[in-house]
NUTORZA-281082 format. One record per residue (C-alpha): residue in three letters; x negated, y negated, z negated. Coordinates in pm, whole numbers, padded with zeros to 5 digits, always signed. Each point is the difference from the previous one (the first is absolute). Example, Ala and Ser with C-alpha at 12.3 -4.5 7.8 and 13.67 -1.06 7.14 Angstrom:
<nodes>
ala-01230+00450-00780ser-00137-00344+00066
</nodes>
This chain:
<nodes>
met-00772+00830-02334ser+00028+00201-00323glu+00181-00150-00298glu-00231-00191-00235arg-00078+00209-00307glu-00040-00134-00352lys-00366-00063-00072ile-00174+00245-00233tyr-00338-00108-00136tyr-00297+00234-00051trp-00368-00057-00065lys-00202-00065+00313asn-00209+00280+00141ser-00335+00049-00178leu+00054-00269-00263thr-00300-00039-00231trp+00029-00142-00352thr-00183+00002-00333ile+00053-00145-00347glu-00324-00125-00153asp-00051-00226-00306gly+00369-00089-00009val+00011-00099+00369leu+00204+00180+00264asn-00189+00009+00331ile+00210+00087+00305glu-00240-00014+00290ala-00118-00365+00007arg+00268-00141-00235lys-00024-00023-00377tyr+00284-00007-00254lys-00005-00067-00373gly+00254+00000-00281his+00331+00187+00006pro-00044+00167+00344val-00306+00187-00133gly+00201+00168-00277val+00285+00117+00223phe-00189+00087+00316ser-00056+00371-00066gln+00374+00059-00040leu+00077-00236+00288tyr-00240+00190+00223tyr+00165+00332-00084asp+00352-00137+00053phe-00075-00140+00346leu-00162+00325+00113lys+00359+00124+00028gly+00113-00317+00176lys+00235-00275-00114ser+00279-00146+00210glu+00090-00368-00013arg+00318+00085-00192glu-00191+00211-00251leu-00245-00278-00075glu+00243-00226-00187gly+00094+00284-00231tyr-00365+00092-00036phe-00096-00345-00129ser+00290-00003-00249gln-00167+00266-00217tyr-00236-00273-00121glu+00086-00294-00225ser+00075-00320+00198arg-00342-00167-00011ala-00187+00321+00083ala+00252+00078+00275arg-00069-00337+00166ile-00376+00057-00013ile+00024+00355+00138lys+00238-00112+00274leu-00248-00269+00107phe-00277+00259-00017val+00192+00241+00225gln+00080-00281+00243asp-00372-00082+00015leu-00080+00366+00067met+00246-00009+00291ala-00134-00329+00135asn-00354+00139+00004gly+00099+00323+00172phe-00064+00230-00299leu+00367+00099-00013val+00135+00064+00348ser+00332+00097+00159ala-00116+00104+00349ile-00251+00236+00160ala-00365-00100-00005ser-00197-00122+00298pro-00260+00244+00142leu-00273-00214-00158glu+00159+00028-00346leu+00070+00369+00053phe-00353+00104+00089gln-00236-00254-00158ser-00056+00211-00312gln-00134+00292+00209tyr-00323-00189+00060gln-00115+00073-00355phe-00077+00361+00102ile-00246-00107+00271gly-00352-00107-00096asp-00072-00368+00065asp-00340+00009+00171tyr+00006-00345+00159pro-00044-00358-00132glu+00314-00210-00039his-00041-00203+00322phe-00161+00273+00209phe+00292+00037+00242leu+00021-00374+00068val-00320+00021+00206lys+00053+00122+00359asp-00335+00180+00026asn+00078+00192-00319val+00340+00104+00133asp-00150+00111+00333arg-00258+00218-00174tyr+00261+00146-00233val+00232+00091+00290glu-00283+00152+00201ala-00105+00215-00295lys+00355+00131-00049lys+00022+00093+00368his-00296+00235-00054arg+00138+00170-00311phe+00067+00326+00192asp-00343+00022+00165ser-00148+00257-00240arg+00305+00225-00031gln-00050+00223+00305arg-00015+00375-00072ser-00115+00290+00214ser+00353+00142-00003ser+00156-00324+00124ile+00208+00004+00317val-00144-00274+00219leu+00262-00192+00195val-00072-00104+00358asn+00016-00373+00060thr+00227-00059+00299asn+00108-00299+00201asp+00343+00152+00067leu+00162-00206-00273pro+00235-00277+00122glu-00192-00310+00103val+00186-00215-00255leu-00156+00205-00284his-00348-00076+00135arg+00071-00373+00045arg+00167-00082-00329thr-00204-00207-00240ser+00081-00273-00250thr+00015-00346+00159arg-00151-00273-00215arg+00007-00273+00264phe+00312-00098+00195asp+00033-00223+00306val+00197-00304-00118thr+00029-00132+00357lys+00209+00296+00117lys+00364+00062-00090val+00142+00346-00064asp+00247+00094+00274met+00358+00036-00123gln+00034+00346+00156val-00311+00125-00181phe+00126-00149-00328asn+00339+00164+00058asp-00145+00342+00082leu-00221+00006-00308leu+00287-00080-00236ile+00235+00246+00170ser-00237+00275-00117leu+00105-00087-00358cys+00373+00022+00074gln+00260+00275-00012lys+00088+00214+00298gln+00300+00221+00068his-00072+00372+00039gly+00329+00168+00076glu+00217-00060-00305ser-00303-00081-00217ile-00180-00326-00074thr-00376+00048+00019tyr-00317-00208+00010tyr-00331+00021+00186tyr-00182+00095-00320pro+00070+00240-00291ser+00130-00086-00347ala+00049+00224-00305gly+00359+00118-00002gly+00078-00216+00302leu+00064-00295-00236tyr-00236-00268+00143pro-00048-00222-00308leu-00221-00262+00168asn+00109-00347+00106met-00190-00197+00263tyr-00041-00376+00024val-00160-00173+00297phe-00165-00341-00023val-00049-00161+00342lys-00227-00300+00044glu+00153-00285+00197gly-00089+00015+00369arg-00184+00332-00021val+00271+00240+00127lys+00181-00094+00320gly+00367-00069-00057val-00012+00044-00379ser+00023-00292-00241gly-00244-00008-00288gly+00110+00112-00345leu+00067+00301-00221tyr+00242+00266+00127lys+00132+00325-00149leu+00027+00302+00228asn+00339+00171+00019pro-00095+00343+00138ala+00364+00108+00042asn+00099-00294+00221his-00340-00029+00171ala-00015-00364-00105leu-00222-00255-00172ile+00212-00191-00251pro-00122-00353-00084his-00100+00016-00366gln-00199-00315-00077leu-00079-00186+00320asp-00160-00284-00194ala-00229+00232-00198asp-00344-00156-00039ile-00214+00314+00014asn-00361-00092+00063thr-00337+00141-00104asp+00027-00111-00365ala+00123+00345-00104gln-00293+00174+00170tyr-00336+00080-00153phe-00292-00172+00170thr-00102+00309+00201asn+00341+00003+00174lys+00077-00370+00035glu-00130-00027+00358ile+00194+00310+00106ala+00325-00136-00141lys-00065-00343+00148glu-00052+00128+00355ser+00264+00276+00022ala+00327-00063+00186phe+00232+00179-00242thr-00003+00209-00316ile+00211+00296-00107tyr+00052+00037-00376phe+00118+00328-00152thr+00193+00029-00325tyr+00126+00304-00187asp+00355+00001-00144gly+00021+00248-00287glu+00380-00011+00007val-00005+00197+00327asn-00174+00322-00100met-00073+00005-00375gln+00343+00136-00092lys-00094+00314+00194tyr-00375+00019-00062lys-00039-00190-00329gly-00351-00148-00040gln-00135+00216+00282gly+00213-00213+00235tyr-00253-00283-00051phe-00281+00229+00113tyr+00198+00096+00310gly+00048-00371+00074ile-00378-00049-00014leu-00052+00292+00237glu+00260-00140+00239thr-00175-00336+00001gly-00318+00171+00117ile+00188+00190+00269leu+00154-00323+00128leu-00329-00187+00003gly-00151+00281+00206leu+00293-00002+00243ile-00018-00377+00046ser-00377-00019+00040tyr-00007+00268+00270tyr+00309-00123+00183ala-00131-00357-00014glu-00318+00123+00168tyr+00207+00175+00267leu+00187-00327+00062gly-00321-00201+00024leu+00022-00166-00340gly-00264-00020-00267ser+00085+00086-00360cys-00159-00017-00343val+00142+00155-00317ile-00041-00231-00300gly-00094+00207-00301asp+00059-00261-00270met+00138-00350-00035glu+00149-00232-00262phe+00358+00075+00103gly+00136-00182-00305lys-00086-00331+00168ile+00253+00063+00279glu+00240+00245-00168ser+00277-00259-00052tyr+00055-00021+00378phe+00093+00369+00015glu+00275-00004-00265leu-00068+00363-00091asn+00254+00215-00181thr-00061+00088-00366asn-00168+00333+00075glu-00159-00100+00330val-00380-00042+00000tyr-00257-00108+00256met-00215+00281+00140gln-00227-00120+00281ser-00016-00208+00317ile-00150+00011+00348glu-00115-00294+00214leu+00059+00016+00377gly-00076-00207+00307met-00192-00015+00327lys-00358+00119-00030leu-00282-00248+00041met-00221+00132+00276ile-00359-00074-00098pro-00252+00038+00287
</nodes>
């Protein structure tokens, strides 16, 4: 594990603030009095970052009463996530990009299943009118591997059937290192061969043969699941209502996190983007290999990870990316 660095605080990504009628508005919070007068300078100063050691000297430039107020103000900014000392989550990183897309739907439109179904169907037909006379028409063939034809997201799992230990083992081995001559390689690519993702596996009690329930961390070098939090109470509370049944019925879940300490020194901020790409590559690998092994899988696009984050004990610059639910398919006649 790398040596713990001194924390340096910067403004969070895409912070929005205004000063109107003597009131400082930072997103949903409002401040009055002394913080309003010093905020413009404070904002500029923290754009360059302030370490914990620098902060004490920073406050000393003010007279004692003002220094106490500004120190409390800065502590409040930290407590509310406006000043941060670690990389942002994907949600925080990308949420501001939505402002460039027109909002054509009512607020609760996507909470209605029929609306979602129609929306998805319409997007599937977005290429229908783009054929040109000069297009090269591809021939549809059945020569693709059978597993590519069979794979589909599984939204119902058979809770009466346990996952065989050998199947569970084989799936996780695909995420581990392998020796190739003198080199250490993996079954999937990673920018620079750095592999910045960590994988955690939550197994439900009695759902995988020979494996006790609880949260494990995968050690890809030793080909081992390390008990992480065997008493972790991970249930459907962190799931949005559309995914609660999936999470309730699955046998186990694989969670992916990105550790910026692994590849950002080489790739800077672009390392984060490569971590996102690698997450997609891994989800594809797992979903197809799970199908080959006879397992069902369902990638969970969004969840309230903060409700269960404490069980994972993530490093300072380690953030949750995505998860995939797995188990035996429910065969519906």
